[in-house]
C-alpha positions in Angstrom: 101.7 176.8 161.5 98.6 174.7 160.7 99.2 175.3 156.9 102.7 173.9 157.2 101.4 170.6 158.8 98.6 170.4 156.1 101.2 171.1 153.4 103.6 168.4 154.7 100.7 165.9 155.0 99.3 166.7 151.5 102.6 166.3 149.7 103.6 163.1 151.6 100.2 161.7 150.7 100.8 162.6 147.0 104.3 161.0 147.1 102.8 157.9 148.7 100.0 157.7 146.2 102.5 158.0 143.3 104.5 155.2 145.0 107.7 157.3 144.9 110.5 155.2 146.5 113.4 157.2 147.9 116.8 155.6 148.4 117.4 158.4 151.0 114.1 159.9 152.3 113.7 163.7 152.4 114.1 165.5 155.7 110.9 167.4 154.9 108.8 168.3 151.9 109.8 172.0 151.6 112.5 173.8 153.5 112.1 177.5 153.3 115.2 179.4 152.2 115.5 182.9 153.6 118.9 183.6 152.2 117.4 185.2 149.1 119.2 182.8 146.7 116.2 180.5 146.3 113.1 182.3 147.3 110.9 179.3 146.7 112.8 177.1 149.1 114.3 173.6 148.7 111.9 170.8 147.8 112.6 167.4 149.4 116.0 168.4 150.8 118.4 165.5 151.4 116.3 163.1 149.3 117.8 160.8 146.7 115.8 158.6 144.3 116.4 156.6 141.2 113.6 157.3 138.7 114.3 154.1 136.8 113.8 152.1 140.0 110.5 153.8 140.5 109.4 153.1 136.9 110.2 149.4 137.3 108.7 148.8 140.8 105.4 147.1 141.5 102.8 149.0 143.5 99.2 148.7 144.4 98.3 150.2 141.0 101.1 148.6 138.9 101.5 144.9 138.7 104.2 142.8 136.9 101.7 141.6 134.2 100.5 145.1 133.4 101.4 146.4 129.9 103.7 149.3 130.2 104.9 149.9 126.7 103.1 149.6 123.4 104.9 150.2 120.1 104.9 149.4 116.4 108.2 148.7 114.7 109.2 151.2 112.0 108.1 150.0 108.6 105.7 147.5 110.0 102.5 149.4 109.8 100.6 146.3 108.6 101.6 144.2 111.6 100.0 144.2 115.0 101.1 146.6 117.8 103.7 145.1 120.1 103.3 145.2 123.9 105.6 144.7 126.8 104.7 144.0 130.4 106.3 145.5 133.5 108.0 142.2 134.2 109.4 142.0 130.6 110.6 145.6 130.7 112.2 145.1 134.2 114.0 142.0 132.9 115.4 143.7 129.8 116.4 146.8 131.8 118.1 144.8 134.6 120.0 142.7 132.1 121.3 145.8 130.4 122.1 147.6 133.7 124.1 144.5 134.9 126.0 144.5 131.6 126.8 148.2 132.1 128.0 147.5 135.7 130.2 144.7 134.4 132.1 147.4 132.3 133.4 148.7 135.6 132.7 152.4 134.8 132.9 155.0 137.5 129.6 155.9 139.1 127.7 158.7 137.3 129.8 158.1 134.1 128.2 159.7 131.0 126.9 157.1 128.5 125.5 158.2 125.2 122.5 156.9 123.2 122.6 157.6 119.5 119.5 155.7 118.3 116.0 156.3 117.1 113.4 156.5 119.8 112.3 152.9 119.8 111.6 150.3 122.5 115.3 149.3 122.7 116.3 152.9 123.4 113.8 153.2 126.2 115.2 150.0 127.8 118.8 151.4 127.4 117.8 154.8 128.8 116.2 153.2 131.9 119.2 150.8 132.3 121.7 153.7 132.2 119.8 155.5 134.9 119.2 152.4 137.0 122.9 151.6 136.9 123.6 155.1 138.3 125.0 156.7 135.2 124.2 159.9 133.2 122.4 159.6 129.9 123.7 161.6 126.9 120.9 161.7 124.3 122.0 162.2 120.8 119.6 162.7 117.9 119.8 159.8 115.5 119.7 162.3 112.6 123.0 163.8 113.6 126.0 163.6 111.3 129.3 162.1 112.6 130.6 165.6 113.3 127.4 166.6 115.2 127.6 163.4 117.2 131.2 163.9 118.2 130.3 167.3 120.0 128.1 165.9 122.8 130.4 162.9 123.2 133.4 165.3 123.7 131.5 167.7 126.0 130.0 164.9 128.2 133.2 162.9 128.1 131.0 159.8 127.4 132.7 156.5 128.4 130.4 154.4 126.2 127.8 154.8 123.5 124.8 152.7 122.4 124.1 152.9 118.7 122.2 151.0 116.1 123.6 148.3 113.9 121.5 149.1 110.9 119.6 152.1 109.6 116.6 151.7 107.3 115.1 154.8 105.8 112.6 155.6 103.1 113.4 158.2 100.5 110.8 160.4 98.6 110.0 157.7 96.1 109.3 155.2 98.9 112.4 153.1 98.2 114.1 151.6 101.2 117.7 152.5 101.8 119.7 150.4 104.2 123.1 150.9 105.7 124.5 148.1 107.9 127.2 149.6 110.2 128.7 146.2 110.8 129.6 146.0 107.1 130.3 149.7 106.8 131.8 150.6 110.2 131.7 154.4 109.9 130.8 154.8 113.6 134.0 153.2 114.9 136.0 156.5 114.4 133.7 158.3 116.9 134.2 156.1 119.9 
């Protein structure tokens, strides 16, 4: 019985140290399951949390002016590295999440992201989760046919995509396709 108390105290201390914020707190840390279906038991039964909310929250170890993302724009190797603070990230994510909420989608609707992994896609990913929706990640290298498959399977209600693609070929020449001038994506949505 002593191990159970130590176990509960240990994991609650870890969750507190990580500043995990639960929308609905767990009934306990681990509920043993003797039914045989789940021999390891159920972790944090009854708990509900929004991981995006946890990413965007201040804590004793994470302040609003802390840099939380560093990146360099593709093709800008000669320019300085960009940085974004928690306050800036939170502002961008909240703005995007509020825009999603304004669409009036059902809770937990699937929303796709078909973009390269850049700072904008990180903001969009967090906004989708913060707004209570499900993210459908689609590789930006997929062809239109390959993109349509996860859209159909997930029944995505919206999709974030890029306006322009810039790529380098073997000879180092830049190739640019502007989807606003050449709207080949409009058939997919």
